[in-house]
Phi, psi and omega in degrees: 000134182281163178297327182295323181289338180297320184290331182276328183294125177082020183245037178277075187248014184299315180297319180299318181297318179297317181296314181292326178295317177297319180297319181291324184279320188247340183207024187282341181275153186301323184288344180262352179263140178285124178263127180298148175287327175235121183276132162256163181299319181295315179296326179294319179297315180299313180298316181296321179295331180271328191249343184294139176302329180299318179294317182292325176297317179297324178294320178296324177295323177296316178299320178295317180294323179295321178294320177296324177295315179296323179296315179294321180295323179295323179296325185277319195255348187234143174286172179244132180239123180241138174243139180216154178221144183211140173224137178196165176234152182201156169239012175296126186304314183296314182290320179296319179295323176297321178296318181298317180294315182296330181270001180066031184251023182285140174218159186290342182273008179284135175275113183298326182285336180213077181288351178095185181278136178224160172232165182201134168250126185242124174246129187220138173237130183229131179244127179231149178210132180265116180279327184201135175217039177075020179080010183292319179295318179295322177295323177295319177297314180298320179295318180293321178296320177294323177296324177293316177299320179296321179293324176296316177296326177297321176298316180297320178298316178298317180300314182294315181292318180295318178302316179295315181296324179292316177300317180296315179296321178298316181291331175295324176294317177301314180297314180297322179292317177298318181291325176296317178296323178295319178294320179295319178296321178296317180297318179296319180294318180293320178297321177297316178294327178297320178296321177296318180297318179297320179295319179291325178295316179295330178277359180077020184256002185212143178286156179296326181297328179294320177295318180296327177301317178292322179297316180296315181293326177297320178295318178297317180295324177297320177297316178298326179294321177297317179297318180296321177295321178295317179297321178294319178296319178295318179298322179292321177297316178297322179297311180297322180299318178296329181278358181081024180248139180275330182204174179143162177273148182238108173243123188245154171252108189274007180293155186256023188297334182261355185289125181264144174286161176304144181270176177297143181297140176237174182300142178296342179291348176281347179294131184298333179297319178290322179298318180294316180292327176295320177295321177296325177294320175297319179297319178295323177295320178294321178296325176295316178296324178294320178294320179295331178290346179295338180271004180253157182286164174244149182227116185237150170246148181211154176205140180214154176226137179221151179234133181236141178215139178230134180278326183296314180267354182051052179230159178210156178190161177227163181202164177218161177212143179211152180174189178232157183219136176240131176239139177215124182273110181282327184203129179229024181072023179066023177294317179298320179297323178294321178294322177298316178298320179295316179294323179294321178294321177297321179295314181296325177298314179295323178297319178291323176297325178298314179294321178296319180294324177300317178295318181295320180291321176300317178294320179300317180294316180298316179295320179296321179294316179295318178297323179295314179297319178296316181297324179296317180291319180297322180296317179298318182292315182294328176299318179291322179298319180296318179302313180294317182295322178296316179294319180297317180295319179297317178295321181295319178298315181294320181290327177293320177300324181279354179078022183273325183238167181274170179296323181299326178292319178295315181297320177299319180294321179293318179296318179297321179295312179298317179299319179292324177293320178296317179294323179294317179296321177294319180294320178295315179296318179297323178295316180292320178294319178296324176297313179296321181293323178293321176298318177298314181297328179281354178091025181245152170283159178287138174075342175215175178285320183229161177296323180303315180294322180297315182287329180291334185268003182285000000 
C-alpha cells in the first residue's frame, strides 16, 4: 500500500463533518444542548463530542482547510476577470496626446509638443488565464486537498482521544463515589461498634481504653471521609471541564450496560494520527513539486477591452488587446534550487516521523493490551478479597459483642474491609479505563466503531 493511500484509508468522515457542523451552528454551545439529568458514560461521550471546545476547534480547522482547497482549485481551473475605472486630468504632452488618440479626437492642428490639458475616464475589463506554470497550480491543489484530509483525520483523532478521556473521567467519578460509600460504611460500622463498646463499659465489662480506641478510629475515618468527598468533587469538576461545561450538578448512572469490550485488532494504519501524518506527507510532496516547478516556464493568455472618454476634448473611443505571454527565469542566483532543497528536507523529515509514529503506535497498542489484561486479573482478585473481608468483618463484630475479641481486632477487620473495598473500586475503574484505552489504541470510538454511528444512535 502506498503512502498516498494511507491518508484516504479510514477517512469516510463526511457525515461526521455535517453532523458536527450542524451542532456547531445550531446547538454547539452548552446552553443550547440538552444536558441529561442523570449522566451515563455513553451520553457523556456524545455530549462532549458536540460541545467540547476541542471538537469545535477541529471543525474550524476543517473549514479553513476546505477554503484553502477551494482557493487552490480556483487558481487552477478558472480564469481571472478584473474590472477597473479611472479618471484624471493632465497637461503632460505624452499623456495628453495618448488621451486624444484613445478618445478619437485627433486633428491636424494639434501641437505635438504641447497638446494642452486633457482629461480621461477609462473603463477596462481584463481577462487572464494561465495555461501552464510548471505544474505549480496543480501541486498547490494537491497540497490543499492533502491539508483537508489531514484536518479530517485531526477531527477523528480529537474524537477518539476525547471519547477516551471522557470515559476515564466518568470512571474516576464512579471510583470516587464507591470509595466515598466505603468510607461512609466504615464510619457507620465503627460507630455501631462504639455504641456496643460504651454499653459494655457502662456494664463494667470493658476497659475505657477500648472505648477510646473506637473514638480515635472514628475520628480517623471521618477525616478519610472528608478526603473522599473532596476527591469526588474534583473528579466531577474535571468531568464537567472535559464536556465544555463550567458548572453543574453531576448525577451518574454507573451501570456498565453500554461498555463495549475491545474489538478485533486492525491495522495500525487505521489510527487517525497516522492518517493525518500521511496526509501531511502528501502535502509536503506536493510542495516539493511546486518548488521544482519554479524552474519551468509559464504560459499565459490575456485579453482586455477598454473605453475612454474625455469632456475637455469631447471625444470617446474604445480598444481591445489580446495575446499570449511566455516567461522563463534563466537565473535567480540559485534561490529556487535552495527552496527545492529545503522542501525535499521537509519531506524527508516527515517521512522519518511517519516511520517513528508507526513504531510509537505499535508500542501504544501493546501497552494498552498488557494494561487491559492486568486490569482484568486485578479485578477478579479484588472481588474475591472483598468477599473474604466482608465475612471476616461481620464475624469480628459479632464476636466483639459477645466479648470474645478486643477492640483492636474489630478495628483491624473494619480497616481491612474498607481497604479491600477501596482496592476493588480502583480495580473496577482501572478495568473500565483500560478497556476504553485499548479501544482508543485500536483506532475505535467508545461504544461504537465510528463516531458517526455513536451520534446516529442518540
